VOKOL-852025 format. One record per residue (C-alpha): residue in three letters; x negated, y, z negated; residue number from 1. Coordinates in Angstrom, 2 decimals, padded with zeros to 5 digits. Example, Ala and Ser with C-alpha at 12.3 -4.5 7.8 and 13.67 -1.06 7.14 Angstrom:
<recs>
{res->ALA	xx->-012.30	yy->-004.50	zz->-007.80	n->1}
{res->SER	xx->-013.67	yy->-001.06	zz->-007.14	n->2}
</recs>
This chain:
<recs>
{res->UNK	xx->-000.04	yy->-000.36	zz->-000.01	n->1}
{res->UNK	xx->-001.32	yy->003.25	zz->000.96	n->2}
{res->UNK	xx->-002.89	yy->006.27	zz->-001.14	n->3}
{res->UNK	xx->-000.62	yy->009.28	zz->-002.39	n->4}
{res->UNK	xx->-002.07	yy->012.20	zz->-000.59	n->5}
{res->UNK	xx->-002.97	yy->014.49	zz->-003.96	n->6}
{res->UNK	xx->-005.38	yy->017.27	zz->-002.12	n->7}
{res->UNK	xx->-004.77	yy->020.22	zz->-003.12	n->8}
{res->UNK	xx->-004.52	yy->023.31	zz->-000.47	n->9}
{res->UNK	xx->-005.03	yy->027.34	zz->-001.43	n->10}
{res->UNK	xx->-004.47	yy->030.30	zz->000.94	n->11}
{res->UNK	xx->-007.97	yy->032.34	zz->002.32	n->12}
{res->UNK	xx->-007.50	yy->036.02	zz->002.42	n->13}
{res->UNK	xx->-007.24	yy->037.28	zz->005.75	n->14}
{res->UNK	xx->-007.42	yy->041.00	zz->006.99	n->15}
{res->UNK	xx->-004.31	yy->040.51	zz->009.12	n->16}
{res->UNK	xx->-002.73	yy->043.56	zz->010.83	n->17}
{res->UNK	xx->-000.91	yy->045.81	zz->008.72	n->18}
{res->UNK	xx->002.98	yy->045.75	zz->008.47	n->19}
{res->UNK	xx->005.27	yy->048.68	zz->008.13	n->20}
{res->UNK	xx->008.69	yy->048.07	zz->008.06	n->21}
{res->UNK	xx->011.17	yy->050.30	zz->010.25	n->22}
{res->UNK	xx->013.11	yy->051.74	zz->007.45	n->23}
{res->UNK	xx->014.37	yy->054.91	zz->009.08	n->24}
{res->UNK	xx->014.57	yy->054.75	zz->012.74	n->25}
{res->UNK	xx->017.80	yy->053.47	zz->014.21	n->26}
{res->UNK	xx->018.01	yy->051.35	zz->017.72	n->27}
{res->UNK	xx->015.93	yy->050.52	zz->020.15	n->28}
{res->UNK	xx->016.18	yy->050.28	zz->024.05	n->29}
{res->UNK	xx->018.57	yy->047.22	zz->025.07	n->30}
{res->UNK	xx->016.01	yy->045.28	zz->027.46	n->31}
{res->UNK	xx->018.89	yy->042.97	zz->028.47	n->32}
{res->UNK	xx->020.21	yy->045.82	zz->030.41	n->33}
{res->UNK	xx->020.21	yy->046.04	zz->033.77	n->34}
{res->UNK	xx->018.68	yy->049.12	zz->034.12	n->35}
{res->UNK	xx->015.32	yy->048.20	zz->033.41	n->36}
{res->UNK	xx->015.24	yy->045.76	zz->036.03	n->37}
{res->UNK	xx->016.60	yy->048.10	zz->038.69	n->38}
{res->UNK	xx->014.01	yy->050.03	zz->037.86	n->39}
{res->UNK	xx->011.38	yy->048.14	zz->038.12	n->40}
{res->UNK	xx->012.64	yy->046.83	zz->041.65	n->41}
{res->UNK	xx->013.68	yy->050.19	zz->043.61	n->42}
{res->UNK	xx->010.60	yy->051.41	zz->042.93	n->43}
{res->UNK	xx->008.12	yy->048.40	zz->043.33	n->44}
{res->UNK	xx->006.62	yy->049.31	zz->039.93	n->45}
{res->UNK	xx->004.77	yy->046.17	zz->039.73	n->46}
{res->UNK	xx->002.70	yy->047.19	zz->042.36	n->47}
{res->UNK	xx->001.05	yy->049.94	zz->040.36	n->48}
{res->UNK	xx->-000.59	yy->047.57	zz->037.99	n->49}
{res->UNK	xx->-001.46	yy->044.47	zz->040.42	n->50}
{res->UNK	xx->-004.20	yy->042.25	zz->038.77	n->51}
{res->UNK	xx->-004.42	yy->044.11	zz->035.73	n->52}
{res->UNK	xx->-003.84	yy->042.65	zz->032.14	n->53}
{res->UNK	xx->-005.00	yy->044.71	zz->030.09	n->54}
{res->UNK	xx->-002.26	yy->046.32	zz->027.91	n->55}
{res->UNK	xx->-003.90	yy->049.50	zz->027.59	n->56}
{res->UNK	xx->-004.69	yy->049.81	zz->031.50	n->57}
{res->UNK	xx->-001.44	yy->048.89	zz->032.21	n->58}
{res->UNK	xx->000.39	yy->051.56	zz->030.61	n->59}
{res->UNK	xx->-002.63	yy->054.29	zz->031.83	n->60}
{res->UNK	xx->-002.00	yy->053.37	zz->035.28	n->61}
{res->UNK	xx->001.93	yy->053.00	zz->034.86	n->62}
{res->UNK	xx->001.90	yy->057.17	zz->033.73	n->63}
{res->UNK	xx->-000.88	yy->057.55	zz->036.44	n->64}
{res->UNK	xx->002.11	yy->056.82	zz->039.15	n->65}
{res->UNK	xx->004.65	yy->058.88	zz->036.53	n->66}
{res->UNK	xx->002.08	yy->061.98	zz->037.17	n->67}
{res->UNK	xx->001.86	yy->060.99	zz->041.04	n->68}
{res->UNK	xx->005.22	yy->061.24	zz->041.37	n->69}
{res->UNK	xx->006.87	yy->064.27	zz->039.69	n->70}
{res->UNK	xx->005.59	yy->067.80	zz->040.09	n->71}
{res->UNK	xx->005.35	yy->070.16	zz->037.35	n->72}
{res->UNK	xx->007.98	yy->072.87	zz->037.41	n->73}
{res->UNK	xx->008.86	yy->074.52	zz->034.06	n->74}
{res->UNK	xx->011.26	yy->077.45	zz->034.33	n->75}
{res->UNK	xx->014.14	yy->076.34	zz->036.95	n->76}
{res->UNK	xx->017.90	yy->077.48	zz->035.80	n->77}
{res->UNK	xx->018.35	yy->073.83	zz->036.17	n->78}
{res->UNK	xx->017.66	yy->070.65	zz->037.12	n->79}
{res->UNK	xx->018.84	yy->067.94	zz->039.55	n->80}
{res->UNK	xx->019.72	yy->064.43	zz->038.00	n->81}
{res->UNK	xx->018.86	yy->066.04	zz->034.07	n->82}
{res->UNK	xx->018.61	yy->063.08	zz->031.64	n->83}
{res->UNK	xx->019.82	yy->060.40	zz->034.36	n->84}
{res->UNK	xx->016.06	yy->059.20	zz->034.96	n->85}
{res->UNK	xx->016.43	yy->056.98	zz->038.20	n->86}
{res->UNK	xx->018.24	yy->060.19	zz->039.84	n->87}
{res->UNK	xx->015.66	yy->062.56	zz->038.72	n->88}
{res->UNK	xx->012.30	yy->060.32	zz->040.23	n->89}
{res->UNK	xx->014.85	yy->060.11	zz->043.52	n->90}
{res->UNK	xx->014.61	yy->064.25	zz->043.65	n->91}
{res->UNK	xx->011.22	yy->064.51	zz->042.54	n->92}
{res->UNK	xx->010.38	yy->061.71	zz->045.48	n->93}
{res->UNK	xx->011.34	yy->064.87	zz->047.24	n->94}
{res->UNK	xx->010.05	yy->067.28	zz->045.92	n->95}
{res->UNK	xx->012.07	yy->068.67	zz->042.70	n->96}
{res->UNK	xx->009.93	yy->069.47	zz->039.64	n->97}
{res->UNK	xx->011.05	yy->068.73	zz->036.41	n->98}
{res->UNK	xx->009.24	yy->070.05	zz->032.60	n->99}
{res->UNK	xx->008.03	yy->068.15	zz->030.18	n->100}
{res->UNK	xx->011.26	yy->066.65	zz->028.08	n->101}
{res->UNK	xx->012.65	yy->065.08	zz->031.60	n->102}
{res->UNK	xx->008.66	yy->063.59	zz->031.90	n->103}
{res->UNK	xx->008.84	yy->062.44	zz->028.28	n->104}
{res->UNK	xx->012.80	yy->060.41	zz->029.14	n->105}
{res->UNK	xx->011.59	yy->058.91	zz->032.47	n->106}
{res->UNK	xx->007.93	yy->057.59	zz->030.84	n->107}
{res->UNK	xx->010.66	yy->055.91	zz->028.09	n->108}
{res->UNK	xx->012.26	yy->054.44	zz->030.51	n->109}
{res->UNK	xx->009.65	yy->053.05	zz->032.47	n->110}
{res->UNK	xx->007.20	yy->051.68	zz->029.78	n->111}
{res->UNK	xx->010.43	yy->050.02	zz->027.91	n->112}
{res->UNK	xx->010.99	yy->048.64	zz->031.35	n->113}
{res->UNK	xx->008.10	yy->046.50	zz->030.41	n->114}
{res->UNK	xx->008.68	yy->046.01	zz->027.18	n->115}
{res->UNK	xx->005.69	yy->048.08	zz->025.39	n->116}
{res->UNK	xx->008.05	yy->049.53	zz->022.64	n->117}
{res->UNK	xx->007.93	yy->053.81	zz->023.48	n->118}
{res->UNK	xx->009.70	yy->056.14	zz->021.61	n->119}
{res->UNK	xx->010.22	yy->060.22	zz->022.20	n->120}
{res->UNK	xx->009.30	yy->063.32	zz->019.98	n->121}
{res->UNK	xx->008.95	yy->066.75	zz->020.24	n->122}
{res->UNK	xx->006.18	yy->068.75	zz->019.18	n->123}
{res->UNK	xx->004.93	yy->072.58	zz->019.34	n->124}
{res->UNK	xx->002.48	yy->074.75	zz->017.51	n->125}
{res->UNK	xx->005.35	yy->076.80	zz->015.94	n->126}
{res->UNK	xx->002.94	yy->080.04	zz->014.71	n->127}
{res->UNK	xx->005.04	yy->083.50	zz->013.95	n->128}
{res->UNK	xx->003.55	yy->086.15	zz->015.92	n->129}
{res->UNK	xx->001.04	yy->083.39	zz->017.54	n->130}
{res->UNK	xx->000.85	yy->080.35	zz->019.94	n->131}
{res->UNK	xx->004.83	yy->079.15	zz->020.46	n->132}
{res->UNK	xx->006.94	yy->076.78	zz->022.68	n->133}
{res->UNK	xx->007.84	yy->073.18	zz->022.23	n->134}
{res->UNK	xx->006.46	yy->069.89	zz->023.92	n->135}
{res->UNK	xx->008.55	yy->066.76	zz->024.93	n->136}
{res->UNK	xx->006.42	yy->063.46	zz->024.91	n->137}
{res->UNK	xx->006.14	yy->059.90	zz->023.78	n->138}
{res->UNK	xx->004.57	yy->057.76	zz->021.46	n->139}
{res->UNK	xx->003.92	yy->053.86	zz->022.84	n->140}
{res->UNK	xx->003.20	yy->050.97	zz->020.00	n->141}
{res->UNK	xx->-000.48	yy->049.65	zz->021.48	n->142}
{res->UNK	xx->-000.03	yy->045.93	zz->020.65	n->143}
{res->UNK	xx->-003.80	yy->045.61	zz->021.04	n->144}
{res->UNK	xx->-004.74	yy->048.16	zz->018.50	n->145}
{res->UNK	xx->-001.95	yy->047.46	zz->016.40	n->146}
{res->UNK	xx->-000.99	yy->050.94	zz->015.88	n->147}
{res->UNK	xx->000.89	yy->053.79	zz->017.98	n->148}
{res->UNK	xx->000.04	yy->056.02	zz->020.47	n->149}
{res->UNK	xx->000.55	yy->059.97	zz->021.64	n->150}
{res->UNK	xx->000.81	yy->059.28	zz->025.63	n->151}
{res->UNK	xx->001.85	yy->062.57	zz->027.25	n->152}
{res->UNK	xx->003.08	yy->061.47	zz->031.27	n->153}
{res->UNK	xx->003.55	yy->065.41	zz->031.98	n->154}
{res->UNK	xx->000.02	yy->066.10	zz->032.03	n->155}
{res->UNK	xx->-001.34	yy->062.39	zz->032.18	n->156}
{res->UNK	xx->-003.49	yy->062.66	zz->029.42	n->157}
{res->UNK	xx->-003.89	yy->061.15	zz->025.39	n->158}
{res->UNK	xx->-006.35	yy->062.12	zz->022.94	n->159}
{res->UNK	xx->-008.71	yy->059.57	zz->021.70	n->160}
{res->UNK	xx->-011.43	yy->059.61	zz->018.03	n->161}
{res->UNK	xx->-014.11	yy->056.84	zz->018.57	n->162}
{res->UNK	xx->-012.59	yy->055.22	zz->021.73	n->163}
{res->UNK	xx->-009.18	yy->054.89	zz->019.45	n->164}
{res->UNK	xx->-006.48	yy->056.26	zz->021.12	n->165}
{res->UNK	xx->-004.19	yy->058.58	zz->018.50	n->166}
{res->UNK	xx->-000.81	yy->059.31	zz->017.33	n->167}
{res->UNK	xx->000.76	yy->062.36	zz->017.28	n->168}
{res->UNK	xx->000.33	yy->062.24	zz->013.56	n->169}
{res->UNK	xx->-003.45	yy->061.47	zz->013.82	n->170}
{res->UNK	xx->-003.78	yy->064.32	zz->015.78	n->171}
{res->UNK	xx->-001.94	yy->066.52	zz->013.69	n->172}
{res->UNK	xx->-004.31	yy->064.94	zz->010.94	n->173}
{res->UNK	xx->-007.82	yy->066.41	zz->012.79	n->174}
{res->UNK	xx->-006.18	yy->069.63	zz->013.66	n->175}
{res->UNK	xx->-004.97	yy->070.70	zz->010.29	n->176}
{res->UNK	xx->-008.54	yy->069.06	zz->008.94	n->177}
{res->UNK	xx->-011.34	yy->070.85	zz->011.28	n->178}
{res->UNK	xx->-009.29	yy->072.48	zz->014.40	n->179}
{res->UNK	xx->-009.57	yy->069.17	zz->016.17	n->180}
{res->UNK	xx->-013.57	yy->069.10	zz->016.35	n->181}
{res->UNK	xx->-014.21	yy->065.10	zz->015.89	n->182}
{res->UNK	xx->-011.64	yy->064.16	zz->018.71	n->183}
{res->UNK	xx->-011.38	yy->064.43	zz->022.50	n->184}
{res->UNK	xx->-008.71	yy->065.10	zz->025.59	n->185}
{res->UNK	xx->-008.82	yy->061.84	zz->028.23	n->186}
{res->UNK	xx->-007.02	yy->062.12	zz->031.44	n->187}
{res->UNK	xx->-005.77	yy->059.43	zz->033.70	n->188}
{res->UNK	xx->-006.89	yy->055.83	zz->033.86	n->189}
{res->UNK	xx->-010.14	yy->056.45	zz->033.64	n->190}
{res->UNK	xx->-009.92	yy->058.52	zz->030.52	n->191}
{res->UNK	xx->-011.91	yy->061.27	zz->031.65	n->192}
{res->UNK	xx->-012.71	yy->063.40	zz->028.95	n->193}
{res->UNK	xx->-011.48	yy->066.76	zz->029.70	n->194}
{res->UNK	xx->-012.22	yy->069.68	zz->027.13	n->195}
{res->UNK	xx->-010.52	yy->072.28	zz->029.05	n->196}
{res->UNK	xx->-007.27	yy->071.08	zz->031.20	n->197}
{res->UNK	xx->-007.63	yy->071.04	zz->035.01	n->198}
{res->UNK	xx->-004.58	yy->072.43	zz->035.68	n->199}
{res->UNK	xx->-003.28	yy->074.55	zz->033.04	n->200}
{res->UNK	xx->-006.89	yy->075.72	zz->031.93	n->201}
{res->UNK	xx->-006.08	yy->075.31	zz->028.11	n->202}
{res->UNK	xx->-008.86	yy->074.39	zz->025.91	n->203}
{res->UNK	xx->-008.78	yy->071.02	zz->023.68	n->204}
{res->UNK	xx->-008.20	yy->072.72	zz->020.32	n->205}
{res->UNK	xx->-004.88	yy->074.68	zz->021.57	n->206}
{res->UNK	xx->-003.44	yy->071.30	zz->023.33	n->207}
{res->UNK	xx->-004.40	yy->069.96	zz->020.10	n->208}
{res->UNK	xx->-002.40	yy->072.49	zz->017.87	n->209}
{res->UNK	xx->001.18	yy->072.00	zz->019.68	n->210}
{res->UNK	xx->000.99	yy->068.81	zz->017.18	n->211}
{res->UNK	xx->001.00	yy->071.44	zz->014.06	n->212}
{res->UNK	xx->005.13	yy->070.35	zz->013.86	n->213}
{res->UNK	xx->006.03	yy->066.78	zz->015.07	n->214}
{res->UNK	xx->009.36	yy->065.71	zz->015.28	n->215}
{res->UNK	xx->010.68	yy->062.17	zz->015.82	n->216}
{res->UNK	xx->013.75	yy->060.86	zz->017.64	n->217}
{res->UNK	xx->015.65	yy->058.90	zz->015.27	n->218}
{res->UNK	xx->017.20	yy->056.97	zz->018.01	n->219}
{res->UNK	xx->015.41	yy->055.44	zz->019.87	n->220}
{res->UNK	xx->017.71	yy->054.14	zz->022.95	n->221}
{res->UNK	xx->017.91	yy->057.34	zz->024.94	n->222}
{res->UNK	xx->017.82	yy->055.58	zz->028.42	n->223}
{res->UNK	xx->020.40	yy->053.00	zz->027.88	n->224}
{res->UNK	xx->022.25	yy->054.99	zz->025.68	n->225}
{res->UNK	xx->022.23	yy->057.91	zz->027.94	n->226}
{res->UNK	xx->024.75	yy->060.03	zz->028.28	n->227}
{res->UNK	xx->025.71	yy->059.38	zz->024.77	n->228}
{res->UNK	xx->022.52	yy->059.60	zz->023.04	n->229}
{res->UNK	xx->022.64	yy->060.30	zz->019.42	n->230}
{res->UNK	xx->020.75	yy->063.36	zz->018.05	n->231}
{res->UNK	xx->018.33	yy->063.31	zz->014.56	n->232}
{res->UNK	xx->015.29	yy->064.71	zz->013.98	n->233}
{res->UNK	xx->012.97	yy->062.78	zz->011.59	n->234}
{res->UNK	xx->009.94	yy->064.44	zz->010.14	n->235}
{res->UNK	xx->007.00	yy->064.56	zz->007.39	n->236}
{res->UNK	xx->007.74	yy->066.36	zz->004.45	n->237}
{res->UNK	xx->004.38	yy->067.47	zz->002.91	n->238}
{res->UNK	xx->002.57	yy->070.66	zz->001.81	n->239}
{res->UNK	xx->002.36	yy->072.09	zz->005.22	n->240}
{res->UNK	xx->006.03	yy->071.39	zz->005.72	n->241}
{res->UNK	xx->006.74	yy->072.73	zz->002.45	n->242}
{res->UNK	xx->004.97	yy->075.76	zz->002.64	n->243}
{res->UNK	xx->004.83	yy->076.87	zz->006.14	n->244}
{res->UNK	xx->007.92	yy->077.29	zz->008.89	n->245}
{res->UNK	xx->007.89	yy->075.79	zz->011.85	n->246}
{res->UNK	xx->008.74	yy->078.90	zz->014.48	n->247}
{res->UNK	xx->010.44	yy->077.76	zz->018.11	n->248}
{res->UNK	xx->010.91	yy->080.78	zz->020.85	n->249}
{res->UNK	xx->010.15	yy->082.97	zz->018.44	n->250}
{res->UNK	xx->012.92	yy->082.29	zz->015.34	n->251}
{res->UNK	xx->012.64	yy->079.36	zz->012.56	n->252}
{res->UNK	xx->013.54	yy->076.11	zz->014.28	n->253}
{res->UNK	xx->017.06	yy->075.97	zz->014.89	n->254}
{res->UNK	xx->017.37	yy->072.78	zz->012.48	n->255}
{res->UNK	xx->016.70	yy->074.92	zz->009.61	n->256}
{res->UNK	xx->020.26	yy->075.86	zz->010.24	n->257}
{res->UNK	xx->021.46	yy->072.13	zz->010.94	n->258}
{res->UNK	xx->019.94	yy->070.76	zz->008.48	n->259}
{res->UNK	xx->021.93	yy->067.41	zz->009.54	n->260}
{res->UNK	xx->020.42	yy->066.93	zz->012.74	n->261}
{res->UNK	xx->016.96	yy->066.53	zz->010.28	n->262}
{res->UNK	xx->015.66	yy->063.83	zz->008.15	n->263}
{res->UNK	xx->012.75	yy->064.97	zz->005.79	n->264}
{res->UNK	xx->010.90	yy->061.25	zz->004.94	n->265}
{res->UNK	xx->007.63	yy->061.90	zz->002.18	n->266}
{res->UNK	xx->006.38	yy->058.06	zz->002.69	n->267}
{res->UNK	xx->004.00	yy->058.60	zz->006.65	n->268}
{res->UNK	xx->004.56	yy->054.61	zz->006.83	n->269}
{res->UNK	xx->008.03	yy->055.45	zz->007.60	n->270}
{res->UNK	xx->007.31	yy->057.10	zz->010.57	n->271}
{res->UNK	xx->003.83	yy->055.34	zz->011.84	n->272}
{res->UNK	xx->005.89	yy->051.82	zz->011.32	n->273}
{res->UNK	xx->004.44	yy->048.55	zz->013.23	n->274}
{res->UNK	xx->006.88	yy->047.16	zz->015.72	n->275}
{res->UNK	xx->005.80	yy->043.42	zz->016.73	n->276}
{res->UNK	xx->003.86	yy->043.09	zz->013.85	n->277}
{res->UNK	xx->004.47	yy->040.15	zz->011.19	n->278}
{res->UNK	xx->004.40	yy->039.92	zz->007.86	n->279}
{res->UNK	xx->004.49	yy->035.91	zz->006.00	n->280}
{res->UNK	xx->005.16	yy->034.58	zz->002.76	n->281}
{res->UNK	xx->003.61	yy->031.16	zz->002.23	n->282}
{res->UNK	xx->004.23	yy->028.53	zz->-000.58	n->283}
{res->UNK	xx->002.25	yy->025.96	zz->-001.02	n->284}
{res->UNK	xx->003.19	yy->022.32	zz->-002.83	n->285}
{res->UNK	xx->000.39	yy->020.08	zz->-003.52	n->286}
{res->UNK	xx->000.26	yy->018.63	zz->000.45	n->287}
{res->UNK	xx->002.74	yy->020.52	zz->002.22	n->288}
{res->UNK	xx->003.22	yy->024.52	zz->002.64	n->289}
{res->UNK	xx->006.18	yy->026.56	zz->004.30	n->290}
{res->UNK	xx->006.03	yy->029.73	zz->005.89	n->291}
{res->UNK	xx->008.29	yy->032.03	zz->006.26	n->292}
{res->UNK	xx->007.91	yy->034.84	zz->009.10	n->293}
{res->UNK	xx->009.41	yy->038.57	zz->009.19	n->294}
{res->UNK	xx->008.95	yy->041.30	zz->012.16	n->295}
{res->UNK	xx->010.79	yy->044.64	zz->013.18	n->296}
{res->UNK	xx->010.40	yy->043.61	zz->016.74	n->297}
{res->UNK	xx->012.75	yy->045.30	zz->019.27	n->298}
{res->UNK	xx->014.19	yy->042.72	zz->021.15	n->299}
{res->UNK	xx->012.49	yy->039.74	zz->019.72	n->300}
{res->UNK	xx->012.53	yy->036.77	zz->021.66	n->301}
{res->UNK	xx->010.88	yy->034.09	zz->019.62	n->302}
{res->UNK	xx->007.46	yy->033.59	zz->017.34	n->303}
{res->UNK	xx->004.60	yy->031.27	zz->018.50	n->304}
{res->UNK	xx->002.41	yy->029.76	zz->017.12	n->305}
{res->UNK	xx->-001.08	yy->027.55	zz->017.57	n->306}
{res->UNK	xx->-003.49	yy->025.87	zz->015.57	n->307}
{res->UNK	xx->-006.60	yy->027.21	zz->016.22	n->308}
{res->UNK	xx->-008.29	yy->023.78	zz->016.72	n->309}
{res->UNK	xx->-005.93	yy->023.03	zz->019.66	n->310}
{res->UNK	xx->-005.58	yy->026.68	zz->021.26	n->311}
{res->UNK	xx->-001.73	yy->026.04	zz->022.65	n->312}
{res->UNK	xx->000.66	yy->028.37	zz->022.16	n->313}
{res->UNK	xx->004.04	yy->026.81	zz->020.64	n->314}
{res->UNK	xx->007.93	yy->028.00	zz->020.15	n->315}
{res->UNK	xx->008.49	yy->028.24	zz->016.65	n->316}
{res->UNK	xx->011.62	yy->029.82	zz->014.48	n->317}
{res->UNK	xx->011.12	yy->032.07	zz->012.16	n->318}
{res->UNK	xx->010.39	yy->029.65	zz->009.14	n->319}
{res->UNK	xx->007.90	yy->026.24	zz->009.34	n->320}
{res->UNK	xx->006.44	yy->023.36	zz->007.10	n->321}
{res->UNK	xx->003.42	yy->021.44	zz->007.90	n->322}
{res->UNK	xx->002.27	yy->018.57	zz->005.83	n->323}
{res->UNK	xx->-001.34	yy->019.21	zz->004.96	n->324}
{res->UNK	xx->-004.00	yy->016.88	zz->005.67	n->325}
{res->UNK	xx->-006.44	yy->018.18	zz->006.86	n->326}
{res->UNK	xx->-009.51	yy->019.98	zz->004.80	n->327}
{res->UNK	xx->-008.90	yy->023.18	zz->006.86	n->328}
{res->UNK	xx->-006.20	yy->025.14	zz->008.91	n->329}
{res->UNK	xx->-006.48	yy->028.09	zz->010.82	n->330}
{res->UNK	xx->-002.89	yy->029.17	zz->011.86	n->331}
{res->UNK	xx->-001.90	yy->032.36	zz->014.48	n->332}
{res->UNK	xx->001.53	yy->033.82	zz->015.23	n->333}
{res->UNK	xx->002.76	yy->036.42	zz->016.96	n->334}
{res->UNK	xx->006.04	yy->037.86	zz->018.27	n->335}
{res->UNK	xx->006.88	yy->037.78	zz->021.65	n->336}
{res->UNK	xx->009.93	yy->040.17	zz->023.40	n->337}
{res->UNK	xx->011.94	yy->039.37	zz->026.00	n->338}
{res->UNK	xx->010.04	yy->041.04	zz->028.42	n->339}
{res->UNK	xx->006.82	yy->038.62	zz->027.27	n->340}
{res->UNK	xx->004.92	yy->041.36	zz->025.53	n->341}
{res->UNK	xx->003.31	yy->039.16	zz->022.81	n->342}
{res->UNK	xx->002.01	yy->041.71	zz->019.47	n->343}
{res->UNK	xx->-000.69	yy->041.28	zz->017.16	n->344}
{res->UNK	xx->-002.05	yy->038.10	zz->015.99	n->345}
{res->UNK	xx->-001.36	yy->037.29	zz->012.42	n->346}
{res->UNK	xx->-003.28	yy->034.22	zz->010.69	n->347}
{res->UNK	xx->-003.32	yy->032.09	zz->007.96	n->348}
{res->UNK	xx->-005.97	yy->030.34	zz->006.96	n->349}
{res->UNK	xx->-005.70	yy->026.85	zz->004.11	n->350}
{res->UNK	xx->-008.29	yy->025.33	zz->002.51	n->351}
{res->UNK	xx->-007.98	yy->022.29	zz->000.52	n->352}
{res->UNK	xx->-009.35	yy->022.89	zz->-002.94	n->353}
</recs>
């Protein structure tokens, strides 16, 4: 009669990508909507990044395509198509120009069509008697970096520090710290550093100043919900926002008079939550382990797991039990959304005592 397995196991600490739950943002684009496939097929967007497998490179090629097809025109009395992305692209291909808010909506639709979690936001320098204005842009979640980065389709650029793309709040940090002295602006798919923007003549410091005030749109389904998209702006409450006033078009931002349209949050993690990232609960009972997975992944399709020894990804549910009989296990998990985009890898290591 075989002897019982009396091995005992422990979990080894691992530096996994940080998981921050979504607590304040509502909704996400529904990737089952036929509007997304229609965009891809009508404008033959697959040809834009054909053969490219790197996530950031694919995103930058798509952004560059938007820039190449849409002309900048900031001060027209009216714009044909307005919030309808397909109509705006059709008019743009015929020569019509658009402003930043339109670029924001177009980029949001195209990036989400490929499963890249993308959100819309607005920003401005907000200085009374000084630099003014308002800018509509996007943030896109980078699975390879486990972070958000600000992507400006109007100017085909973003900000980086030591080769890492920066979020809007990180740009704000750098500007308030030392006028953005330690970061760069990179333009186009080749990420060319541009101290002065060739289109506007604007220096890096002034471009970073745009993100002194940042408001995130609380409802992240602008494309599929249009024109019934809800309005709610989310902002960080900190010493700067409490002790200063955001000026827009020469006056205090209109939301000061309509507080129902603004939600202040004190915890920065509420803004920079981590889509596609996994949190796990591991329970070991002698020679058996139970693993429960949790993730805030928009349009989640499945969880996947592989044993590093085999290297073969297998689809699993959000919980799994494994009978332990080896001296060491290295288990790797990830999410996959319905567009096939996979999230950052989450590792669990178990070792025999």
